[in-house]
C-alpha positions in Angstrom: 0.0 0.0 0.0 1.4 3.4 -1.0 1.7 6.0 1.7 1.3 9.8 1.2 5.1 10.0 1.3 5.3 7.7 -1.7 2.8 9.8 -3.6 4.8 12.9 -2.8 8.0 11.2 -3.9 6.5 10.2 -7.2 5.1 13.6 -7.8 8.5 15.1 -6.9 10.3 12.9 -9.4 7.8 13.8 -12.1 8.2 17.5 -11.5 12.0 17.2 -11.6 11.8 15.4 -14.9 9.5 18.2 -16.3 12.0 20.8 -15.0 14.9 19.1 -16.8 12.8 18.8 -20.0 12.0 22.5 -19.9 15.6 23.3 -19.2 16.6 21.4 -22.3 13.9 23.0 -24.5 14.9 26.5 -23.3 18.6 25.8 -24.0 17.8 24.4 -27.4 15.7 27.4 -28.4 18.3 29.8 -27.1 21.1 28.0 -29.0 19.3 27.7 -32.3 17.7 31.1 -32.1 14.5 29.7 -33.5 12.3 30.5 -30.5 10.6 33.9 -30.1 11.1 35.8 -26.9 7.5 35.4 -25.8 7.8 31.6 -26.1 11.1 31.7 -24.1 9.6 33.8 -21.4 6.6 31.5 -21.1 8.9 28.4 -20.8 11.1 30.1 -18.2 8.1 31.1 -16.2 6.8 27.6 -16.3 10.2 26.3 -15.2 10.2 28.7 -12.2 6.8 27.6 -11.2 8.0 24.0 -11.3 11.0 24.9 -9.2 8.7 26.5 -6.6 6.5 23.4 -6.5 9.5 21.1 -6.2 10.8 23.2 -3.3 7.4 23.0 -1.5 7.3 19.2 -2.0 10.9 18.8 -0.7 10.0 20.8 2.4 7.0 18.5 3.0 9.2 15.4 2.6 12.2 16.6 4.7 11.3 17.7 8.2 12.8 21.0 9.4 16.0 20.5 11.5 15.9 22.7 14.6 19.4 23.9 15.4 
């Protein structure tokens, strides 16, 4: 039986993959110069949103360490 932690871990892995895919797409568009600036901005914004969601999930999975 899957636990909520397992679900979060799977979601986190999926988001990380999407983030890597977007990173590759952005790099490719920048390298070839075929992408318009609006498209690049949208991809970068989407990548930042994924990064924020990844950070939130990581915070849920890793308990805060009190120093």
